[in-house]
N, C-alpha and C positions, 0 to 999 in steps of 0.2 A: 504494500500500500504506500502511496506517495501523495503529495499535494500538487495541484496544478491550477492554473487559471483556465477557465473554460467559458465559452459563450454559446448560446443556443439561438440567437437572432442578432441581426445587425442593429446598431444603434449607438447611443452614447455610452459613457463609461459605466452606466448602471447595468449594462448587459454582462459585465464581467463578474464571474463567480469564482470563488476560491474553494475548491472541492477536493475530497479524497478520490483517488482513482487507482486502478491497478494497471501498471504499464505492461505492454505486451512483451512477450519474449522476442528477441531479435530473430528476424528471418535469416535465411542462409547468407545473404550479403549485407546484413545490417549489424549495427552495434547498439548497445544501450549505454548512454553516458549519464553519470551522476553529475549534474550541473553544480558548479561552485559559484558561478556568476552568470548573469543573463543580460543580453543587450536589449536596449529599448530604442526603437527607431520609428520615424514617421510612417513607414509602410505599415507598421502594426496598427496605427490609428486608421489608416485607409481600409485595412482588412476588417477591423472591428466595425467601422461605420457602414461598410458596404460599397465604398468607392471602388475597392477591389473585392469582388465577391469571393467567398470561400467555397470549397467544393461541396461540403456537406456539414450539417449540424447534428449533434453538438461538435464544436471545433475547439482545438487548442489554438494558441496564439504565439507569435514570435518565431523568428528563424535563426537566432544568433545566441551562442553561449559558449562556455568553456568549462571543462571539468575533467573527469577521469573515466576511462573506459571501465564499465562494470561487468559487461557481458558481450560476447561476440557470437555471430552466427556461424553455422557449420562450414561455410565456404570462405570465411574471412581469414586471411593469412597475414595481412599487413599490420594488424592491430592486436594488442594483447591487453588483458585485464590489467589496469593500473596505469596504462599509457596516458600521458597528459595531452589533451586534444582541444581543439577549438573548431567552431563551425559558424557559417554565416548564410548558407544557401538553403536552409530548411531541411525537411518539411516543417509545416506549422506545428507548434507544440513545445517550443523552447521555454515558454513560461511555465516551468515545471521543475520539480526536484529531479525527475528522471525523464530522459528523452530517448526514444528509439529513432534512428535515422540511418540512411545508407552509409556504408563504410566509406564510399568514394567522396562523401561530402565533408569528411573530416580532414583537418590539417594537423601536422605534428607541432606541438607547442614547445618551443625551447624553454629550458629551465629559467632563463633570464627574464622571461615574460610571465607576469603573474596572471592568475585566472581573471582577476578584475580588469587588468589591462587588456587582456585578450577579448573579454566580453564587450568592453568599451570600444575596441579597435576594429574587430574583424569586419563587420559589414561596412562601417564608415571608411576604414582604411583601405579595404579592397575596392570600394567605390572610387576613392580618390586615385588609387593605382590605375584602374582602367580608364578613368576620365583624363588624367594628365599624361598617362604613358601609352594609351592605346586609342581611345576615341579621337583624341587630337594630341599628338605627341608634341607637347610644348618644348620650346628650346630656350636656352639661356639668352637673356636680353629681351625676350618678348614681354609685352605688357598685356595682361589678361584681366577680365572682370569676373568676379565670383560673388553671387548673391548669398546673403545670410552667412557672412564670413565668420561670425562669432558662434555659430552652431557647432554641433559635434563634427559634422563633415567639414564645415568651413574652416575650423581651426586646424584640422589636419591638413587641409589643402593649403592654408597659409604656410605652414611649416614645410610641406613637401615642395611647394613652388620655390620657396627660399633656398632649399637644398639643391634645386635644379638651376638656380640663378635666374628665375623668372620673376618679373615684377607683377605681383598680384594686387589689383585694386579690389577691395572688399566692401560690399554694401552692408550697413548695419542700421540699427534703429535707435541707438542711444550713444552718448559719449562713453559710457562704461564699456559698451560692447566694442566701440571703436578702439579703445585702449587695449582691450583684450585681443582683438584681431592684430593690432600692431605689435603687441608683445609676442605674438605667435608667428610673426614674419610677414604680415601684410605690408606691401610697399606703400600703399595709400589706402585711406578709407573714405567712404561717402555715406553720410547719415541721411538716409532717404526720407526721414521724418521732416526735414526742413531744407534739404538740398535737392537740386535738379540733377538726377543721375546722369542722363545723356550729356547735359551741358558740362558737368564736371569731368566726365570721361573725355570729352573733346579737349578740355583744358589740360588734363593730365597727360594726354597722348599727343599734344601738339596738333590736334585736328585729325589724327590718323585713325582714331577709334581702335578697337581691339580685334585681333585675328580670331579670337574665340571668346565666347561668353558662356559661363556655366550658370544655369538657372534651375534651382530646386524649388522656387516659390510658386511658379505656375501662372495662374490667371492674372494676378495683380501686377506681375512684372513683365509679361509677355511683350507688350508694345515697347516699353522702355528698353528691354533687352535687345530687341531688333534694332533700335536706334543707336545702340552702342557697338554693333558689329561692323567691322570694316568691310568694304566691298569685297565680295567673294569669300567672306569669312563664314564662320560656323557658329550657330547658336545650339548649345547642348542643353536640352530641356530634360532634366533627370528627376523631377519631383513635382508635387502638386500641393505644397503646404497651404496655399491660399485657395485651392480649388483647381479643377481640371481645366485645361485650355480647350475651347471648343469653337466651332464656326470659323476656322482658319481660312483666310483667303490667300491662296498661294501666290496670287498676283502681287501681294505686298512684298514678297521676297525679291521680285524683280525690281520693284520701285525703289527698294532700299539698297540695291547694289548687287543683285544676283546672289543672294545669300543662300547658305545651306542651313538646314535644320535637322537635328537627329534627336531621337528619343530612345536612348540606350538603357539597358538594364545589366546588372552584374551577371545575371544568369546566362546571358549571351556571350560573355567573355570568359567566365570561370566555368566553362562547359565540359571540363574533363578533370579528373583527379590530378593529372599532371600540371595542367594550367593553373588550377586552383592553388596547388602547393607552391608553384613557382611565383605566383603573385604574392602569396603570403610570405614566402621567404624574402622577397625584396622588401616588403613592408617591415618584417621583423628585423632585418638588417639595419634599417634606418632607425628603428627604436633602439637597437643594440648599441649603435654608435652615437646615440644622443641627438640625432638630427630630427627625430620625431618623438615628441613628448605626448603622452596620453593624458588628457585633461578630463578627469572624472568630476563633473560639477555637482552631481546629485547621486545619492544612493537611496533606494527604497527597498523595503522588505517585499518579497514576492506577493504577499497578501495585499499589499497596498498598490498593486499595479494600476488601479483606477486613478488614484491620486497622481501617479507618475504620468499617466496619459493626459490628465487635466493640465499638469504643469507643462508638458511638452506642447500641447495644442495652444496654450495661451502664450507661448513664447517666453515663459518665465524661467527657462533653463539656459544654462551656458555649458559649452563643452558637451561631454557625453553623460548619459544617465544609465545606470545599471540597476538591475533587480537582484536581490540576494535571497536565495532559497532559505 
């Protein structure tokens, strides 16, 4: 018997229940992990609310965690009981003391990385890896724009960009968040609560705009993001914190300079065990040499997942938030 967060319908945080349940035995190619720390991410709120529907109810929640292998399936050879592991690509059900998942979804966790660091880092850090290193391979000397620079993903992006010699302009909503982004490596910040973002980008880039803009906010920033992309540049829309983008007129891309737009997901990049481990190894190496610091801004008990969701949705958090079983 173990505890987990479960929900039986889409809705607000009131649908989240903290219940006893009996975890399944691992299938032939599965493992069971005893979670020591669990990651909290915006995608969890999308799945809870129904923006991203779940396959069936009742459903677990969460795709990210870190802990120790407790049991392995009959065909699993790469993992042993007691191995330190982390994961970020699901399946749903990480908000739990015990979680059964495919062996191929695990990465080996170095001793130098704590369970809490891994839970705070995996999904966000791997997201930054594919965005900066694969979706658009940024280069030293470039100036890029990153929305929500003081969030969990944003702070990692500030640091990773600095490590690559990239000048990251981060949008924020307050002076405190501007200071936090700057401390983490942002080259410049724009407070969108009282500054005109496209106008400031023009000033900061000498009129050139940015070859790539990374936008996890969605509906509220779509138009301003397009206005910050240089001709033939790329807008990377990778989240919907303010709501989904709809009714897109592709002709706008032509009017604004033959722009490109992509809507990537981690699952399309970390689509094999080998790729997933290689991405994680690059990320862990940056943590190991001190170029990537994991900022855990909030810790909640697993039973208080609803409070954690409220804090995240109201933008009352900074850095990463983790749940502790």
